[in-house]
C-alpha positions as CSV (number, residue, x, y, z in Angstrom):
1,X,-3.5,-8.5,-8.8
2,X,-5.7,-7.6,-5.9
3,X,-6.8,-9.7,-3.0
4,X,-9.9,-8.5,-1.2
5,X,-9.8,-10.1,2.2
6,X,-13.2,-10.0,4.0
7,X,-13.0,-10.6,7.8
8,X,-16.1,-11.4,9.8
9,X,-16.1,-9.7,13.2
10,X,-18.3,-11.5,15.7
11,X,-16.9,-9.9,18.8
12,X,-15.6,-6.4,19.3
13,X,-11.8,-6.2,18.6
14,X,-9.3,-3.7,20.0
15,X,-6.0,-2.9,18.2
16,X,-3.6,0.0,18.3
17,X,-4.4,2.6,15.7
18,X,-0.8,2.3,14.4
19,X,-1.4,-1.3,13.3
20,X,0.7,-1.3,10.1
21,X,3.6,-3.2,11.6
22,X,1.2,-5.9,12.7
23,X,-0.2,-6.3,9.2
24,X,3.2,-6.3,7.5
25,X,4.4,-9.0,9.9
26,X,1.2,-11.0,9.4
27,X,1.7,-10.9,5.6
28,X,5.3,-12.2,5.8
29,X,4.3,-14.9,8.3
30,X,1.5,-16.1,6.2
31,X,3.6,-16.2,3.0
32,X,6.3,-18.0,5.0
33,X,3.8,-20.8,5.8
34,X,3.4,-21.4,2.0
35,X,7.0,-20.7,0.9
36,X,9.6,-19.8,3.5
37,X,12.4,-19.2,1.1
38,X,10.3,-16.7,-0.9
39,X,9.2,-14.9,2.2
40,X,12.7,-14.6,3.5
41,X,14.0,-13.3,0.1
42,X,11.2,-10.7,0.0
43,X,11.8,-9.6,3.5
44,X,15.6,-9.5,3.5
45,X,16.3,-8.5,-0.1
46,X,13.3,-7.6,-2.2
47,X,13.8,-6.6,-5.8
48,X,16.7,-4.3,-6.5
49,X,17.2,-1.6,-9.1
50,X,20.3,0.6,-8.7
51,X,20.6,1.4,-5.0
52,X,16.8,1.0,-4.4
53,X,15.0,-2.1,-3.2
54,X,11.3,-2.7,-3.7
55,X,9.1,-5.3,-2.1
56,X,6.4,-4.9,-4.9
57,X,3.4,-5.2,-2.7
58,X,1.0,-2.8,-1.0
59,X,-2.0,-3.0,1.3
60,X,-4.8,-0.7,2.3
61,X,-5.9,0.5,5.7
62,X,-8.3,-1.8,7.6
63,X,-11.8,-0.9,6.5
64,X,-14.4,-1.8,9.1
65,X,-18.1,-1.2,8.6
66,X,-18.1,0.4,12.0
67,X,-15.4,1.5,14.5
68,X,-14.6,4.0,17.2
69,X,-11.4,5.5,18.5
70,X,-10.5,5.0,22.1
71,X,-7.3,7.0,22.7
72,X,-4.6,5.3,20.6
73,X,-6.8,2.3,19.9
74,X,-9.3,1.4,17.2
75,X,-12.4,-0.4,18.5
76,X,-13.8,-2.5,15.6
77,X,-17.4,-3.4,16.0
78,X,-19.3,-6.5,14.8
79,X,-19.7,-6.8,11.1
80,X,-17.5,-7.0,8.1
81,X,-13.9,-5.5,7.9
82,X,-12.0,-5.5,4.7
83,X,-8.3,-5.4,3.8
84,X,-7.0,-5.1,0.3
85,X,-3.5,-6.5,-0.6
86,X,-2.0,-6.1,-4.1
87,X,1.1,-7.3,-5.8
88,X,2.1,-8.2,-9.4
89,X,4.1,-11.2,-8.1
90,X,2.1,-14.4,-8.5
91,X,4.1,-16.2,-5.8
92,X,3.1,-13.5,-3.3
93,X,-0.6,-13.6,-4.1
94,X,-0.8,-17.4,-4.2
95,X,1.2,-17.7,-1.0
96,X,-0.9,-15.2,0.9
97,X,-4.2,-16.4,-0.4
98,X,-3.5,-20.1,0.1
99,X,-2.2,-19.6,3.7
100,X,-5.3,-17.5,4.6
101,X,-7.6,-20.2,3.2
102,X,-5.7,-22.9,5.1
103,X,-5.5,-21.1,8.4
104,X,-8.8,-19.3,8.1
105,X,-7.6,-16.2,10.0
106,X,-5.0,-13.4,10.1
107,X,-3.5,-12.4,13.4
108,X,-3.2,-8.6,13.7
109,X,-1.5,-7.6,16.9
110,X,-3.2,-9.5,19.8
111,X,-6.4,-10.1,17.8
112,X,-7.3,-13.0,15.5
113,X,-9.4,-11.8,12.5
114,X,-11.5,-14.6,11.0
115,X,-11.6,-14.8,7.2
116,X,-15.1,-14.8,5.8
117,X,-14.2,-14.5,2.0
118,X,-11.3,-13.9,-0.2
119,X,-11.7,-12.4,-3.7
120,X,-9.0,-12.2,-6.4
121,X,-9.3,-9.5,-9.0
122,X,-6.8,-9.2,-11.9
123,X,-8.8,-7.9,-14.8
124,X,-9.2,-4.2,-13.9
125,X,-10.0,-2.1,-17.0
126,X,-8.8,1.5,-17.1
127,X,-9.8,4.6,-19.1
128,X,-6.9,6.6,-20.5
129,X,-7.9,9.2,-18.0
130,X,-8.6,7.3,-14.8
131,X,-9.8,8.7,-11.5
132,X,-8.2,7.1,-8.4
133,X,-8.9,7.3,-4.7
134,X,-6.2,6.7,-2.0
135,X,-6.9,4.1,0.7
136,X,-3.7,4.8,2.6
137,X,-1.3,7.8,2.7
138,X,1.1,8.5,-0.2
139,X,4.7,9.0,1.0
140,X,7.3,10.9,-0.9
141,X,10.7,11.9,0.4
142,X,13.8,13.6,-1.0
143,X,17.4,13.9,0.0
144,X,18.3,17.3,1.5
145,X,21.6,18.6,2.8
146,X,21.7,19.5,6.5
147,X,24.8,20.3,8.4
148,X,26.9,18.7,5.7
149,X,24.9,15.5,5.5
150,X,22.2,14.3,3.1
151,X,19.1,13.5,5.1
152,X,15.6,12.5,4.0
153,X,12.8,15.1,4.0
154,X,9.1,14.5,3.5
155,X,7.9,16.2,0.3
156,X,4.5,18.0,0.7
157,X,1.8,17.1,-1.7
158,X,1.7,20.7,-3.1
159,X,5.4,20.6,-4.1
160,X,6.2,19.8,-7.8
161,X,8.7,17.2,-6.6
162,X,5.8,15.2,-5.1
163,X,4.5,14.2,-8.5
164,X,7.9,14.1,-10.1
165,X,9.2,11.5,-7.6
166,X,6.0,9.5,-8.0
167,X,6.6,9.3,-11.7
168,X,10.3,8.3,-11.3
169,X,9.4,5.7,-8.7
170,X,6.7,4.2,-11.0
171,X,9.2,3.8,-13.9
172,X,11.5,1.9,-11.6
173,X,8.7,-0.4,-10.5
174,X,7.6,-0.9,-14.1
175,X,11.1,-2.0,-15.0
176,X,11.2,-4.5,-12.2
177,X,7.8,-6.0,-13.1
178,X,8.2,-6.1,-16.9
179,X,12.0,-6.2,-17.3
180,X,12.0,-3.2,-19.6
181,X,11.1,0.5,-19.8
182,X,7.6,1.4,-20.9
183,X,7.1,2.2,-24.6
184,X,5.3,5.4,-23.6
185,X,6.9,6.9,-20.5
186,X,4.4,9.8,-20.3
187,X,2.7,9.9,-16.9
188,X,0.4,12.8,-16.1
189,X,-1.0,13.0,-12.5
190,X,-3.3,15.7,-11.2
191,X,-4.4,15.7,-7.5
192,X,-7.7,17.3,-6.5
193,X,-6.6,20.8,-5.4
194,X,-9.9,21.6,-3.5
195,X,-9.5,18.4,-1.5
196,X,-5.8,19.2,-0.7
197,X,-6.8,22.7,0.5
198,X,-9.0,21.1,3.2
199,X,-6.4,18.4,4.1
200,X,-3.0,20.1,4.0
201,X,-1.6,18.5,7.2
202,X,-1.3,15.0,5.9
203,X,-1.4,11.7,8.0
204,X,1.2,10.4,10.4
205,X,1.7,6.6,10.8
206,X,4.0,5.2,13.5
207,X,5.9,2.2,12.3
208,X,8.1,0.6,14.9
209,X,8.7,3.9,16.6
210,X,9.3,5.8,13.4
211,X,6.9,8.5,12.2
212,X,6.0,8.2,8.5
213,X,4.1,11.1,7.0
214,X,1.9,10.8,3.9
215,X,-1.0,12.4,2.1
216,X,-4.4,11.2,1.1
217,X,-6.2,12.9,-1.9
218,X,-8.1,11.7,-5.0
219,X,-6.3,12.2,-8.3
220,X,-6.5,11.7,-12.1
221,X,-3.8,9.7,-13.9
222,X,-3.2,9.8,-17.6
223,X,-0.8,7.1,-18.9
224,X,-0.7,3.7,-20.4
225,X,-2.7,0.9,-18.9
226,X,0.4,-1.0,-18.0
227,X,1.8,1.8,-15.9
228,X,-1.6,2.2,-14.2
229,X,-1.5,-1.5,-13.4
230,X,1.9,-1.2,-11.8
231,X,0.6,1.7,-9.8
232,X,-2.3,-0.3,-8.5
233,X,-0.4,-3.5,-8.0
234,X,2.7,-2.0,-6.3
235,X,1.3,1.2,-4.8
236,X,2.5,4.7,-5.5
237,X,5.2,6.6,-3.7
238,X,7.3,5.0,-1.0
239,X,6.9,2.6,1.9
240,X,4.3,0.5,0.1
241,X,5.2,-2.7,2.0
242,X,4.2,-1.0,5.2
243,X,0.8,-0.1,3.9
244,X,1.4,3.3,2.3
245,X,0.3,4.5,-1.1
246,X,-2.5,2.1,-1.8
247,X,-4.8,3.4,-4.6
248,X,-8.0,2.1,-6.2
249,X,-9.8,3.1,-9.4
250,X,-12.9,5.2,-8.6
251,X,-16.0,3.3,-9.4
């Protein structure tokens, strides 16, 4: 399920460009106003499979009609700014949506963003071969031994392990959403190589003092519709609950 949140900006707003922490905090706070127990469970525990925990939600970058960059800040001009938030969990979507309607705004950092409209979309139709765009960086890491210790390493988008880990991650999310493995586990993902050649360096996001690196590139996915829906609702790759790995079908 996708919530498209449309904010109306009547006065120029200024927020730090690394605003992901503010949005994540705002989401938990809004859900807590509707169902405190659910919000605390989601924040503290999430959904566990093996030694992995998933929050099963994802959000896009802020998408203003017009903005400028002033040092480390984003200056959002008057007009419409959009934020997409997805999750397969009904309690999450209803809690966030109802609180936004009741409050009429979302606080992001020191700024209050007034809600103009909220749209719910849950009937996305996919082709077997579906083109996707990425609205926030895709993060993939792997464990690597260094000085006798296993430490995480960011996987570059050109490495085979990038797609391999995305596949494995999606299967885990699928199991958590549906309570079973997919009937057809085939997942074929092909990123736009020409785009990657021009954008090799990736994108850094600072989240509470920690640098998180991800990559943005359009891609084609061939798999069952149920798997595609999990990818859209939960995000692909890692760190989805801090706004990484948001994808949308190309129109």
